[in-house]
C-alpha positions as CSV (number, residue, x, y, z in Angstrom):
1,M,48.7,29.0,-14.4
2,G,50.5,32.3,-13.8
3,K,54.1,32.8,-13.2
4,Q,55.6,32.4,-9.8
5,I,55.4,35.5,-7.6
6,P,58.6,36.2,-5.8
7,S,58.4,35.6,-2.1
8,S,60.6,35.8,1.0
9,P,62.4,32.8,2.5
10,E,60.0,32.9,5.4
11,Q,56.9,32.8,3.1
12,R,58.4,29.9,1.1
13,Q,59.2,28.0,4.4
14,R,55.7,28.5,5.8
15,L,54.1,27.5,2.5
16,A,56.3,24.4,2.2
17,Q,55.4,23.3,5.7
18,A,51.7,23.8,5.1
19,I,51.9,21.8,1.9
20,Q,53.6,18.9,3.7
21,R,50.8,18.8,6.3
22,F,48.2,19.1,3.5
23,K,49.9,16.2,1.7
24,A,49.4,14.0,4.6
25,Y,45.8,15.0,4.8
26,S,45.3,14.3,1.1
27,Q,45.7,10.6,1.8
28,T,42.6,10.5,4.0
29,E,39.1,9.3,3.0
30,E,37.8,12.7,4.1
31,Y,39.9,14.5,1.6
32,R,38.7,12.2,-1.2
33,L,35.1,12.8,-0.3
34,H,35.6,16.6,-0.3
35,L,37.5,16.4,-3.6
36,K,34.5,14.4,-5.1
37,E,32.2,17.1,-3.8
38,R,34.2,19.9,-5.4
39,N,34.2,18.0,-8.8
40,E,30.4,17.7,-8.6
41,R,30.0,21.4,-8.0
42,K,32.3,22.2,-10.9
43,Q,30.2,20.0,-13.1
44,F,27.0,21.7,-12.0
45,F,28.3,25.3,-12.6
46,Q,30.1,24.4,-15.8
47,Q,27.5,22.1,-17.5
48,V,24.1,22.1,-15.8
49,L,23.4,25.7,-14.7
50,P,24.2,27.4,-18.1
51,K,21.4,25.4,-19.7
52,R,18.9,26.7,-17.1
53,L,19.6,30.4,-17.2
54,D,17.0,31.2,-19.9
55,Q,14.2,29.8,-17.7
56,L,15.6,30.3,-14.2
57,S,13.3,29.3,-11.3
58,E,13.3,29.8,-7.6
59,A,14.1,26.1,-7.3
60,D,17.2,26.7,-9.4
61,I,18.3,29.5,-7.0
62,E,17.7,27.2,-4.1
63,E,19.9,24.6,-5.7
64,I,22.7,27.2,-6.3
65,V,22.5,28.3,-2.7
66,G,22.7,24.7,-1.5
67,M,25.9,24.3,-3.6
68,L,27.8,27.2,-2.1
69,W,30.0,27.1,1.0
70,A,29.3,30.8,1.4
71,H,25.8,29.8,2.7
72,R,26.9,27.1,5.1
73,M,25.7,29.1,8.1
74,W,22.1,29.0,6.9
75,G,20.3,25.7,7.6
76,N,17.2,26.8,5.7
77,K,18.5,27.3,2.1
78,A,14.9,27.7,0.8
79,Y,14.6,30.8,2.9
80,V,17.9,32.2,1.5
81,A,16.7,31.5,-2.0
82,R,13.3,33.2,-1.4
83,D,15.1,36.3,0.0
84,L,17.3,36.5,-3.1
85,V,14.4,36.2,-5.5
86,E,12.2,38.7,-3.6
87,D,14.9,41.3,-3.4
88,N,16.3,40.9,-6.9
89,G,13.8,39.2,-9.1
90,L,14.5,36.2,-11.2
91,E,15.3,38.3,-14.3
92,R,18.0,40.2,-12.6
93,L,19.5,37.1,-11.0
94,S,19.5,35.4,-14.4
95,Q,21.2,38.4,-16.0
96,A,23.8,38.5,-13.2
97,L,24.6,34.8,-13.5
98,R,24.9,35.2,-17.3
99,L,27.6,37.8,-16.7
100,L,29.8,35.2,-15.0
101,Y,29.8,33.2,-18.2
102,A,29.7,36.0,-20.8
103,L,32.8,37.7,-19.5
104,H,35.0,34.6,-19.7
105,E,37.9,36.6,-21.1
106,D,38.0,38.8,-17.9
107,P,36.5,36.9,-14.9
108,E,37.7,39.7,-12.6
109,E,35.4,42.1,-14.5
110,A,32.6,39.6,-14.2
111,Y,33.2,39.5,-10.4
112,E,33.0,43.3,-10.1
113,R,29.9,43.6,-12.3
114,F,28.1,40.8,-10.5
115,L,28.6,42.4,-7.1
116,A,27.3,45.7,-8.4
117,T,24.2,44.0,-9.8
118,V,22.9,41.6,-7.1
119,K,21.8,42.2,-3.6
120,H,22.6,39.6,-0.8
121,W,25.2,37.7,-2.8
122,G,28.6,39.0,-1.5
123,P,32.2,38.5,-2.4
124,A,32.4,35.0,-1.0
125,A,29.5,33.7,-3.0
126,A,30.6,35.5,-6.2
127,T,34.2,34.3,-6.1
128,E,33.1,30.7,-5.2
129,M,30.9,30.5,-8.3
130,L,33.7,31.9,-10.5
131,A,36.0,29.3,-9.0
132,Y,33.7,26.5,-10.0
133,I,33.3,28.0,-13.5
134,Y,37.0,28.9,-14.0
135,P,38.9,26.7,-11.6
136,Q,42.2,27.3,-13.3
137,R,41.9,31.1,-13.1
138,C,39.7,32.1,-10.2
139,G,39.9,31.5,-6.4
140,L,37.6,31.9,-3.5
141,W,37.9,35.1,-1.5
142,N,36.5,34.3,1.9
143,K,37.4,34.5,5.6
144,Q,39.3,31.1,5.5
145,A,41.4,32.2,2.5
146,R,42.2,35.5,4.2
147,T,43.1,33.9,7.5
148,A,45.4,31.3,5.7
149,L,47.2,33.9,3.6
150,E,47.8,36.0,6.7
151,L,49.2,33.0,8.5
152,L,51.4,32.2,5.5
153,G,52.8,35.8,5.6
154,F,51.2,36.9,2.3
155,S,49.5,40.1,3.6
156,D,52.1,42.0,1.6
157,R,50.6,40.5,-1.6
158,V,46.9,40.9,-1.0
159,P,44.9,43.0,1.5
160,V,43.8,40.2,3.8
161,K,41.8,42.6,6.0
162,K,39.4,43.5,3.2
163,Y,36.0,41.9,2.9
164,R,35.4,43.0,-0.7
165,L,38.3,43.2,-3.1
166,T,38.4,45.6,-6.1
167,K,38.7,44.0,-9.5
168,Q,42.5,44.7,-9.6
169,E,42.9,43.2,-6.1
170,Y,41.0,40.1,-7.0
171,R,43.2,39.7,-10.1
172,A,46.3,40.0,-7.9
173,F,44.8,37.4,-5.5
174,N,44.2,35.0,-8.3
175,R,47.8,35.3,-9.5
176,L,49.0,34.6,-6.0
177,L,46.9,31.4,-5.9
178,Q,48.2,30.4,-9.3
179,S,51.8,30.6,-7.9
180,I,50.7,28.5,-4.9
181,A,49.2,26.0,-7.3
182,E,52.7,25.7,-8.9
183,E,54.2,24.8,-5.6
184,L,51.5,22.1,-5.0
185,K,52.5,20.6,-8.4
186,R,56.2,20.6,-7.4
187,A,55.2,18.8,-4.2
188,G,53.6,16.0,-6.3
189,F,49.9,16.9,-6.4
190,Q,48.1,16.0,-9.6
191,D,45.3,17.9,-11.5
192,V,45.9,21.0,-9.5
193,D,43.5,24.0,-9.9
194,L,42.6,26.9,-7.7
195,L,39.9,24.8,-6.0
196,I,42.7,22.6,-4.7
197,V,44.5,25.7,-3.5
198,D,41.4,26.8,-1.7
199,F,41.3,23.3,-0.1
200,L,44.8,23.9,1.1
201,L,43.9,27.4,2.5
202,Y,40.8,26.0,4.2
203,H,43.0,23.3,5.8
204,I,45.5,25.9,7.1
205,A,42.7,28.1,8.5
206,S,40.8,25.2,10.1
207,A,44.0,24.0,11.8
208,S,44.5,27.4,13.4
209,E,40.9,28.1,14.4
210,G,40.8,30.2,17.5
211,T,44.0,32.1,16.6
212,S,42.6,34.2,13.7
213,V,43.5,37.9,13.7
214,Q,40.9,39.1,11.2
215,V,39.0,41.2,13.7
216,P,40.5,43.0,16.7
217,Q,39.5,42.1,20.3
218,T,40.2,45.6,21.8
219,G,40.5,49.1,20.6
220,D,42.1,48.7,17.2
221,P,39.6,50.1,14.6
222,D,40.9,47.8,11.8
223,F,37.8,45.9,10.9
224,D,35.7,46.1,7.7
225,H,32.4,47.9,8.1
226,D,30.6,46.0,5.3
227,E,31.8,42.6,6.6
228,I,30.5,43.2,10.1
229,R,27.2,44.6,8.6
230,D,26.7,41.5,6.5
231,L,27.7,39.1,9.3
232,I,25.0,40.7,11.5
233,A,22.4,40.3,8.7
234,D,23.5,36.6,8.3
235,I,23.2,36.0,12.0
236,G,19.7,37.4,12.0
237,R,18.6,35.3,9.1
238,T,20.1,32.2,10.8
239,L,18.0,33.0,13.9
240,G,14.9,33.2,11.8
241,F,14.5,37.0,11.5
242,D,13.7,38.8,8.3
243,A,17.0,40.7,8.0
244,D,18.0,43.4,5.5
245,T,20.9,45.9,5.1
246,E,21.0,49.6,4.3
247,V,17.3,50.2,5.2
248,L,15.6,53.6,5.4
249,I,13.8,52.9,8.7
250,A,12.5,56.4,9.5
251,R,12.6,59.8,8.0
252,G,16.3,60.8,7.8
253,A,17.4,57.5,9.4
254,R,19.1,54.9,7.1
255,V,20.5,52.1,9.2
256,D,23.0,49.3,8.5
257,V,20.9,46.3,9.5
258,V,17.3,45.6,10.4
259,W,16.0,42.4,12.0
260,R,12.2,41.9,11.9
261,A,10.0,39.2,13.3
262,R,6.3,38.7,14.2
263,I,6.2,37.5,17.8
264,G,2.8,36.4,19.1
265,N,0.7,39.1,20.7
266,L,3.6,41.6,20.4
267,G,3.1,41.9,16.7
268,M,6.0,43.0,14.6
269,V,9.3,43.4,16.5
270,T,12.2,45.3,15.0
271,Y,15.8,45.6,16.0
272,I,18.2,48.2,14.5
273,F,22.0,47.8,14.1
274,E,24.5,50.5,13.3
275,V,28.1,49.5,12.7
276,H,30.5,52.3,13.7
277,R,34.1,52.2,12.6
278,S,35.0,55.9,12.6
279,G,33.5,59.3,12.3
280,S,31.1,61.3,14.4
281,I,29.6,59.5,17.4
282,D,27.0,62.3,17.7
283,S,25.8,61.5,14.2
284,L,25.6,57.8,15.1
285,I,23.5,58.5,18.2
286,L,21.2,60.9,16.4
287,N,20.6,58.3,13.7
288,L,19.7,55.7,16.3
289,Q,17.4,58.1,18.1
290,K,15.5,58.7,14.8
291,A,15.4,55.0,14.2
292,L,13.9,54.4,17.7
293,N,10.9,56.6,16.7
294,A,9.9,54.1,14.0
295,P,6.9,51.9,14.7
296,S,7.8,48.4,16.2
297,V,11.5,49.3,17.0
298,Q,12.3,47.7,20.3
299,K,16.1,48.0,20.6
300,V,18.8,49.9,18.8
301,I,22.3,48.3,18.8
302,A,25.6,50.2,18.2
303,V,28.3,47.8,16.9
304,S,32.0,48.7,17.2
305,N,35.3,47.9,18.9
306,A,35.8,48.4,22.7
307,T,37.3,51.9,22.4
308,Q,34.5,53.2,20.3
309,L,31.8,51.5,22.4
310,D,33.2,53.2,25.6
311,R,32.9,56.6,23.9
312,I,29.3,55.8,22.7
313,R,28.4,54.7,26.3
314,E,29.8,58.0,27.7
315,E,28.0,60.1,25.1
316,S,24.7,58.4,25.9
317,N,24.8,58.9,29.6
318,E,23.1,62.2,29.6
319,L,20.4,61.3,27.0
320,P,16.8,60.5,27.8
321,E,16.1,57.4,29.8
322,Q,13.9,55.9,27.0
323,F,16.9,55.9,24.6
324,R,19.3,54.6,27.2
325,R,17.0,51.7,28.0
326,A,16.7,50.8,24.3
327,L,20.4,51.1,23.5
328,R,22.6,48.0,23.4
329,L,26.4,47.9,22.6
330,W,27.9,44.9,20.7
331,N,31.6,44.4,20.2
332,V,32.7,43.4,16.7
333,A,34.8,40.6,18.2
334,E,31.6,39.2,19.7
335,V,29.8,39.5,16.3
336,V,32.5,37.4,14.7
337,E,32.4,34.8,17.5
338,A,28.6,34.6,17.3
339,A,28.8,34.0,13.5
340,R,31.4,31.3,14.0
341,A,29.4,29.5,16.6
342,L,26.2,29.6,14.5
343,E,28.1,28.4,11.5
344,R,29.6,25.5,13.5
345,A,26.2,24.6,15.0
346,M,24.5,24.7,11.6
347,S,27.2,22.5,10.2
348,L,26.7,19.9,12.9
349,I,22.9,20.0,12.5
350,G,23.2,19.9,8.8
351,K,24.9,16.4,9.0
352,L,21.5,15.0,10.2
353,G,19.9,16.0,6.9
354,L,16.8,17.4,8.8
355,M,16.4,20.3,6.4
356,E,16.9,18.7,3.0
357,S,15.3,20.4,0.0
358,R,13.5,18.8,-2.8
359,K,16.8,18.6,-4.7
360,G,18.4,16.8,-1.8
361,G,20.7,19.6,-0.7
362,I,20.9,21.0,2.8
C-alpha cells in the first residue's frame, strides 16, 4: 500500500466516522455475502480469464459482462456482450484484455490504453476489471466512488466531477485509496485491499442516496459531456433500443447518441440526442436540423442544463414548425435520475433470476 496522504482534520474526522459506520455494517450477513462475491470475481479475473484469452468467445464476453457492477443497469447481459463483440470484434477485445495483464508494472498505463482501444467499455468497467486483477493497487472509478469521495471532502485530491480520469489522475486516485486502506487497517479490518475500500465508498454513497451533487439541477454547466452521453446510450439499451454513440447520421451531422428500434408497421424508428455543455447553440440546432433530414428520424433531443435549454428553446421559436414539432429538451438532472431509476428497477428484477444466462449470471 502507498504512504498516507496528508489530509485536513475535517477529512480525517469524516473518514473516521464513515469507517465506524462501515465497521458496524461489516458484522452483517449481507456484508459477508458481498465479500464472498468480490473474492469470487477476483478469482475469475486473476485465474480463470487469462487462460481463455487465446480463444476468447462471445460466451466469455457475456460472462465478463455479468461479473461487472458497471453493467448492473442492463438486465440482458447477452445483449451487451453481443454489442461489444459486433462493434469491436473478438480479436480486438482479446488484445485489449491482454493489455490489462501485460502492463502489470504500470496498471494506470493499461487503463489508458484499454479505453483508447475498446468501444462501449468505459472507465467504470475498465477500472473494475483492474481492481479485480490488482486489488492491492487499483480501485474502481465510478459514480459511487466519486460521490463518496466528495462527501468525505477529498475533492481537493481527485477531480470527483470527471467521468474519465487521465492516467495521472487515476494514479493519484489509487494512491488516495491506498491511504484510506491504511486507515481501515488501523480500525481493525483484516485483509484490506482496494476492493474493501470500494466497498466502504459504496456504503457511504448508498447511505447518502438522494443527496448526490454530481450533476447540477439548475443552470450550473458543471457536468461531464461524455458521462451524460454514455448514460443516454445506456438508458436506450436498457429500454431495448439499439443505441450507439458518436454516429454520422447524415451528411455533415455527427451526433452524440442514436437510439434505433423496429416498431411494427412504422418500420425503423430513430431518435437523435445531442448533449450541449457549452459553445454555439446555432451550431447545435443546425446539427439537429441536418439529423432530422435522415431517413427514419422521428425526434431530435437536445440535452443540457436548465439555462442552456432555455436558450435553445428561445433560439428555436422562429424555426420551421416541422423542426419545432420534432425537437425535445431533456435536462441533464433528469437523465441522471432516469438512469438511477432504471438501475434500481433492474437490480430489483435481477433478484428474481428471470434473465439468467447459460453461465448462471444475470
